[in-house]
N, C-alpha and C positions, 0 to 999 in steps of 0.2 A: 519466339516464332510463333507462324500462325498460318493457315491457310484452311480449304474446304475440305474435310473428309471424304463428304457427299453434297455433291453439288445443289445448295440452295436447301440442304437438310441441317447437317452435321460440319459444326466448325472447331477448329483445336488452335488452344493458345499454350505456348509453352513458355516458361520464363526462368533463367536461374541466375541468381545471384551469388558473390562468394566476396567476403570480407574477413579482411584481417586486420587486428590489431595490437602493435606492440608498445605498452606503456611502463617506463621506466620508472620505478618508485624508490628512492631514495634509502637506505637504511640508515639510520642514525646513530647505529652501535659504535663506540670510540675504538681507537684500537689497545687501547690501554684497555678497558671493560672485555675488548673482547679476551684478550689475553690473559685475563684472568678469570674467563669464565671457559676457557679453551675452545673459545669459537674459531673454526678454521678461517683463514682471510678469504677462501673461496665462498663464504658464505655472507658477506661484508659488501660493501661500494653501492650496489642496485641490482633490486630485483625486477625483473625483466614481465609483467603480469600481461600474457599475450592470449587473444582471443581468435580463433578461426570458427566463422560459421558459415556455413554453404545455407543457401535457400532456394529451392527447388518448388515450383509450383506450374501446376497443370488445369486447364480450365476446357469445357467440352460444351459448345451449344449447338442444341437439337430442336429443330421445329419438329414437332410432333404432327403436326397439320394445322390447317389455320384457325383453330381455336386455343389450341394449344404449345405453349413452349417450356422448352425444361433448359436446367447447365446445370453443371455439375464443375465444382473446383477442390482440388486435393493442393496443400500446401505441407512442407515440411520446415523443420529449422531445428540445427545442431551445434552445439558451441562446446569447444573443451578449452577449460581456462585454467592453467597452471599458476602457481604462485598468486592465487584468488585474495587471500590477505595480504601481498606482503608491503613492505615498505615500513618504516618508521624504525620500531624498536624490536621488530624481529627479522631475527635471520633467517637466511634463505631456507635451512633446514625445517625451519617449524612451519613453513607454509601447508595450502591445503590444496586441492586440485578439483576444482568443480566441474560438473560434466552436466550438460542439457539436452534434452530431447524432447521436440514437439512435434505432433503430428496433428493433422487435422482435416475435416472432407463437410462440403456439405451440398446440398441438391435444392433446386428450388423450380416448383411447376407455376406456370402461370396460363389461367384458363380462363377465356373472354364468355362466359355463360348465354350473354345476350349483350348488344351494341351497348346496352348502359350496365352492366354487372359485371363484374371482373373477381376473381378468385386468385389469390397469391400463397401458394403454401412452401415454407421453407424449414428444413430438417439439416441439421449441422451435430458433428461428433468432433472435438477435440479430446487431444490427450497430451499431458506435459509430464514428462520425468525428469527429475534433477537427485543429487547426490553429489556428495561431498568426500574424498579419501584425503589421507595424510600424504605427504612428500614424502615421508620415511614410513618403514614398515611399522605397523602399531604392536605393542604388548600390552596385557592385560593389566600390568601394573604401573602403564607411563600416566605421569602427571605432569599438567599446564605448570610453569613456574613463572609468575611475572613480577620481575624486579624494578621497581620505580623508577624510572628515567634512566634505566642503563639497559635492558632486555628482555623479551620476554622468552623463554628456553623450556624447553621439553616437548610433549608430543601427543598432545590431548584436545585439540582445536578439531571441533564437529567431526569426530569421528563417527563414520559409520550412516552420519545422516542423510537420511532418503526420504524423497516426497514425490508422489505420484496422483496427479489431479486429472479426471475425466469429465467432462462435461457434455450432457446431450441435451440438445435445444430445439422444440418444434415449433412452429408460428404459423399461423393461418389468419389471413386477412380479407377481408370481403370491401370493396367499393363499390357504390351505387350512385349513377349521374341521375337526379330526378328536378329536371326543370332548372333553378337557377343554386340547388343545394349538391355538394358532392360527398355524400355518406360515406364513412368508413369506418369499421368494428373490428377487433380482432381479438383473439387469444395468442398468449405468448405463457409455454411451460420449458421450465430448465431445471436439472436435476444436476447437481455438483457432488462427484464424491472426491475428498483428499484421505490419503493414508497416507501418513506420518509415522517415520522412526526417528526420532530426535537423538544429539547425541547426549552422552551423560557425561558432565565435565568434572574432572580432579583438578584442583588450583591448589598450590601452596604459593600465596601473595609476600611478598617481602619487603620493605618501606625502603631499603637500599641495599650495595653492594656488602656492606659491610655487614651487614646483618645474614646475609647470604652466607660469604663465606666463614662468618664465624661457626654459623651451623654445619655447614660441611666439613670444618677442620677439627671442632671441639665436639659436635656431637650432641648439642645444647638447640633445642629449640628456640630459635630467635626470629621466626617468620612473624608477621603480621597476623596473617588468619589464612585458617585453611578451611576449604570448601567442597563437599562433595555432593554428589547427586544421586540417589538411588532409586529405584523402580524400575516400572515396564514403561518407556518410555515411547509408546505407540497411542494412536488414536485413528478410528476411520468412522469420518462423519460423511454424512449425506445432508445436503440442503437440498429443498424443493421450492422452487421460487414459480408462484401464478400469477399472472396480469392480465388484466382484461380493460380493453379501452372502449370508447367510443368518440366519432368526432366529427363536424359539418363545417366543410367551408360555404358559405352565402353570399353570391356576389347579390349583394343588393341594389347595386347601381353600376353602370360601369366605372364609374369612379371608387366605389366604397365596396371592399371586400372584408366578411369577419373571417372569424375561423373560431369557433370553442367545442370543448369538449372535457370529457372526467375519461381518468384512467383509477385503477383499483389496482394496489401491489400485497401480495401476501408472500411471508414468508416462512415456512415451515423449518421450524431448527431439528437438527440430528438430536437424538438422544444423547445424554450426558453419564459419564460415569458415575452411578448409582451408589460405587463405594467408596467415593470421594468421603473425607471425615466431616467437610465441613457444607451444611444443607445447601447453602446458595450457590454451593460449587455442582450442584448435581442438575440444575433447571433453569430454562432460561425463559423470559415471557416471549408470546407472541404477539406483535402487534396487528390486532383484525381490522381496525377501521384504518387504513391508508389510504384515504381517495385523496386525488390529486387531480383540482379543475384547474384547467388552463383556457386563456382568453388573447386573442390578438387580431389586431383591425389593421387596415391599409386604407387611406384616402389619398385620391389625386388630387390636390389643390388646383392645380394648373398643368400645362403642358409641360413645362420644366420642374413642377414642385410636389413630390410628394412627402405624405408623412404617416409613418409607422410605428405599433406601439404594441406590446405583449405583456403580459404576466401570467403566473403560473405557480402553481405548486412541482416542488419535483423531490420524491422519496430518494433517498441513498443506497446504494449497493453496499450493504459491510464488506468490511476487510476480513476474508475468511481466515488468511492466515492468523490473523490478531486472535480469534474466538479458538483457533485449534492451540495456539500456543498459551491462552489461559485454560483451556481443556485438559492440556498438560500439566501446568503447574498447580494442580489442585491439592497437592499433598499425598496424592495415591500413585497416579501415573508418574509423576517425579514429586520427589522430595528432596529439597537441598539441606543440609546438616552444616551448619558454620562453627568452627571450633577457633578460640584463641590458646596461645601457648600455655600459659600459666592457670588453664581450667583445667577440673581435675580429669583425668582420662584423655587426656588432649594426645590426638596420635603423633609419632614421632617421625620427622621430614626422613625420608620421603615415601613411608608407609602409607597403604589404605588402611583406613581404619577398620576394625571388628563391627560386628552388630551390637557386641556389648557397647562398645565405645558410642557410636551412635545414637545409642538411646542417653546417652549423657550429653549429647551437643545443645548448642542455643536452641531454642524451637522454632521450627522452620517457617519461612513465609509462604502465605498460599495465594491464589486468585480465585476470584469469585464472580457472578454475574448480580448485578442491583435486580430487584424481583420485579422494580419498577422501570427496569429496561424500557426503551421505545428506539422505534428505527428512526435515523438522523432525517431531517428532512430540511429541503431550502426553499425560500419564497422570493421570484426572481421578477423583477419587470425590469424592461428598457421601453424610450422613446425614442425616435430618431425622425429629423427633418432631413431631407435632402435634397438640393437644388441642380439642376444639370443646365449647365452652360451652351453645351454643344454637345450630340450625340456620342461624343466618347469622352466628355471631360464632367466631373459632378464634384458638388462638395457636400460632405454631411456632418452636422451636427447630431451625437448620441448622448442621452443621459442613459448610466446603468446603476441599479440597485440590487443586492443580492444580500440577504440574512440566513443564515442557517441555525434550526433551531434544535434539540435532543442530541448535541454533539456527544460523541461518546469519549469518555476522559476515567482516568484509574486515580481514585484515591483510599488511603489507609484507612478504614473504619474500626480498627483495632487500637483505637487509643484512648488510654484512661483519661483520667483529671487532670488539665494543664497544671505542671509546676509552677506557672508565672503568668502573667499577661506583658506583654513587651508594650514599651511606648507609644507603638503605632495601634496597637488594640489587637496583635496577632497575639496566640495562646504558643507558649514554648512546653515541651515536655520534657525536658529535661535540664538539670541544675547548671550543666554546663552551659546551653543555651540562654539561661536566665542571669547568668553570670555569679552563681550563690555555691557552686561548687565543682567537682570535676567529674561527677558520677555521669555517664551518657546512657544511663538505662532508662527504657522510655516504658509508662504505666502500661498496664495491658489489659483489656478487658476481657479478653480471654487467655490465660495464659498457656496453652497449648500452642501458638501460633504466637509468631513475631509477627510482621505484618500480613494483614489481610486486605489484600488490594482487590476492591471492589470496582468494576467496568457498570461504571452510571450512562445515564444518557442527559447532558443538562447543561453540557458547553452551548455557546453559540459566538455567532461570528457577523459581523454587518461591514458589508463593502459598498461604496457609493464611490460613482466616476463618471467625469466627463470624457469625450473622446471627440475630435475633430480630425477629419479622413478628406483628403484630396485625391481622385482615382482619375488618372488616363489611361484609358482600355488604348489596345495599339492601335496608333495611327500616327503616319509617315516615321513608319520604324522604330516610335516610342512609346514605351508603356511604363507608368509608375505608379505607384499608393505612398503616399505619405501619411503617417497614424502620429498624433499626440495625444496623450491623454493625461488628464491627472484625477489620482483619486485616495482615496482613503479607505485601509482596511482593519477594525479593531475589531476583539474578539476575546474570549476567555482559556482557550485549550486551540492552539494551532491544529488545523486539519488538512494544511497543505500538502500533505503527502500522504500515504498508507501505511507506513513504516510504523512495527512496533513502539519505537519510543514514543512517538508522538501520542499515544494513551499509557504510558509508564512514566513518564518524569514526573516527579513530586509536584503537586501545587502547594502554594507559598502557606495557605492557609485555609486547613481542612476543614474549618465550619465555616468558612464565606469564600465562595467559588467567584464571587464579583471581584476581588482584590486581583484574579487573575488579568482581569480586562486591560487591554494594550493593544498595542501595533502586531500582527501577524507578520507573517511571512511574506506574505502577498501584499505589504503595505508598502509599495510602491510610489512613489506622489506624483513624480515625474517621468515620462517615458516618452520617447521618441522613434520612429521607425522606418526607414525610408529604404524603400528597395524598386527595384526598376529592372527593365529589358531594353536592350539597343539592339535593333536588327539593321546595319548597314548596308544600302543598295550601291553595288559596284557597276559601272557602266566602261563600256570599252573591250577590244578583242581579247 
């Protein structure tokens, strides 16, 4: 709904959306296994992962005077999602309940300082709160019990995890028209605070149902591995982002337009945990020379033909969640202790180990930052030729190129001398991998830790694509667009999405990242899309 609150001065627009989703997730636990584990039949069959998210928004536009215009906008989003992790080998009683709340507002003031000088100022605040609770009441002694290909029982999934994120941003841009030039410059400052309370997991993993039942019935430890996290799993990180830019649109002739500019980006990282036991977990390098030049041009060859090109450097905004998780897994905030059932002082299922037992556990793995870490950037270029057959029908041919550099990836830097070299040249670090014995022990440079997973910046990706598109604007009741693209995307570490596993999947050869080079998830060689609108006209009474 919308309309004037004050004639020719204040206008109100309000919107409300409500969406629901019910997604049945099949539970793969067999009736026989459920009976052996005393899982009631009511927790089998299918889990309904449902979502309900209302989304209201309000906008007010105000004409303050002939030179100043303002708008304010407020948006809200909430979601309640039971059975968040349902399906597969997880019975209904082990599910979690996901809660999500987001509130945000922004305001913009546009001021005409003179007929050729415009200033735009924008201020925004966004807050998001997410947390997970167990569907069953949690107890301090709860443990999670994964039984491979049988079921996951227990009650320790995401217990008490909570994330609060607040982002405040201020932007100011000035635009000046000067003859054939339109000059624009501006500054953008954002501060983002993330307060994270992570869950501490406690698991007993069993290789099969027989091992679990043997442990339950005889009291012997037949589990495959026990894993326990201890510590203070909280972080309070604040990032500050500062960006400057300047650009010029130069209309050289009525047929030729150039656009060129330069952007500078600076990320000020939060202070890290100085009590972390590993030095490289206490600091992260700041990239101070992130300059990004950009250039584009458009030339009209004839009344029906135009050629366009663009090229530039773009710095990536890092996934802050990845850095929060690394900050937690530093051996001080969260330390993970692993046991095998045959080692000395191993806990007896289903007990929580004592402090004295934890001392005898396998050395924990930790995460850290490469001292030579730099922000990832991409170099992007495209060249397009377009021909219009009529005012409504056109054909375009385009070539696109993109390469990323300094992409983040994680690798274990706590590896000793290889036990052998495999036939393809890769080093192997255990007797089992070399085929010379049964030992799975990996030699460690620092015996205080197992893996030291270092976040480095050195992966890359190359994309080349050709696209042909035909577009019909609305005419005679018909509008359509048909696109065909042929492309190739190759690289070392996939950056296709921002989930944590993208950065933690092990690489094949920790001594040679080039071995990872191959097709990416975006390597779709052939893609065709056709979409259109038909608006029929009816005549008669």
